N, C-alpha and C positions, 0 to 999 in steps of 0.2 A: 578824201579819205578821213574816216573818223577815227579819233582816239579815245581810248578808255582811260579816263582820268582816275586818280587816286580816290578822288571824292565819289566817283560812280562805283568804284570797287567797294568802299565803305558802305554806300547804300545798299548795294547787292548783298553784301554779307549780313547786314542788319535785317534785311528781308528774309534771307535764308533762315537766320536764327529765329525771327519771328514765326515763320512758317513751321519750322520744327516744333516750337513750343505749342503752337496751335494744334499740330498733329499729336504731340504727346498728350497734351491736355484732353483732347478729343477721345483719345484711346482710353483714358481713365474716367471720364465724366459721363459715360453713357447712361448711368443710373442716377445721375445727380440732378437731371432736369425733369421738370413736369411731374413731380410727385404730387399726389393728392394729400389732403390734410390727414387722413387715415393713414397713409403709409408714412407720413412725417412722424406722426404720434407713435406709430408701432416701432419705428426706428429709434425714437427717443427713449421708449420704454425699455428697449433692449440694451441701449447705451447706458442708461442709469442703472439697470440690473448689473451690468458688467462693472460699472463704476464702484457700486456699493460692495461688490465681491473682491475686486482688485485693490481698493484703496481703503486702507484702515483708517476709520474716522469719517468716512465720506457721509455716513448717515447723519452724524451730529452737524456736520457743515451745512448739508442741505436743509436740516430742520431749522437752522438759525438763518439761512439766507432769506432775503426778502423775496427773490425770484431766482430761476435758473433759465438760462438759455442754452438749449441742448441742441448741438449741431453734430449730426450723425453722419458718417461718411463723407466728410469734406475732402474733396479732391484737390491735391496740389501737384502740379507738373511743371517741368521746365527744362530748357536748354539754353542756358545764359539768360534768356527772358522766361519768366514763368507766370503762372497764374494759379489762382485758387477759387474754388467755387463749392458751395453747400447750401443746403436748406436746413432749417430747424424750427424749434418751437420754444416760446417763451412760456414757462410754467410759473405760476404764481399760486402758493399754497396747493401745488399738485395738479392745478387745473390749467389747461391750454388757454392762453390769453393773447395769442398772436402768432404769426408765422413770419419768419425772417429769412433772407438770403444773405450769404457771406461772398464778397467778391473782393479779391486782392490781386494785385500784379506786382511783379518784382522784376529786377535784373541784376546780374552780377553772377556770382559763382553758384549757380543753381543747376544741377543736373538730376534727371530722374523723375519719378512720380510716386505718390503714395496716397493712401487714403487714411484719414484719421478721425477720431471723434473729439469734440471740443465741448466742454462744460464751462460755461461762464456763470458765476455766482455774484449776484448783486447783493451785497452785504448790508446796505443802507437804503432807505426809502429815497433819500436825495439822489443817489447813483441811479436807481431804478427810474425815477422820474425823469432824469436828465436823458437816459436811453430812450425811453418812450416818446419823449416830446421832439427829439431831434430826427428829422428825416435823413437817413444815411449817416448813422453814427459810425464815426471812424476811430479805430484805436489809435492813441497817440495824438490825435487832434481834439476830438470831442470828449474823450475820456482816457485815462491810463488804466491798463490792465496788468495786475501782478500775476506773473506766471509762477505757478506752484509745482515744485518738483516733489513727487512722492514716489520716485523709483526705488528699486532695491529694497522693497518691504518696509520703507519708512511709514511711520504713522503721521496723519495729518493732525496737526495740533490746532483745533479751532480757536483756542484761547489766545494764541499768539498772532492770529491773523488780525491786522489793523487796516488793511486796504479795503476801500470801499468796493472794488471790483477785483475778483480773483478768477483765473482761468487754469484749467486742466487740460493738457493735450496729451491724449494716449490711444493705444491701439494702433499705432502708425505701422504700416506695411510698406515695404518697398524701399528704395534708397533715396534719401533726401538729406542734404547737407544741413539745413537750418530748420528749426521750429521757432517760429515768431508769428505773432498777430499784429505786429507794427504795420499800420496801413490797411489793415482789414476793414472793410466797410460793410456794415450791417444795415439792411433796409427792409422795412416791413413789406410783406406781399400779401395778396389777397387769395385765400384758399377756400 
């Protein structure tokens, strides 16, 4: 006679949660894969246009930034175990200079799914150089990113920004407990 141990129960529960996370992630990520360069650029243009419209001071920030990494429609989903995926473009002086994907995983108190847009501004040449030279640049490991809150009609003050890399997460749809880029990994992709 076989017995079902507590250890086996724990493994079974973890597998169920992983399966649910994959299912939820799959529901939201149907448009996140296999984008062409033209699609990524069109999405980035729409995201920047909305960013300029919704965030006071956004144009001043982008004009002083050395580069922008625009990740449109990043999908984040989870049920205790979560995942995040998106594709975007690095723009230097308004021109596309490479395509990147974002992959992140998490566990803990994570429920639901959402899509969001992320704009990462590289404010110094050193920060941009480090980003471009590291294959698989990871937030919190290879570089720190300051999250900027511009909600509630606040104006973005570019004169007080001292961080070499700043990020804006906006346009989130759906229920998600946290917004963090910690552990997000950006890798250059060929398009």
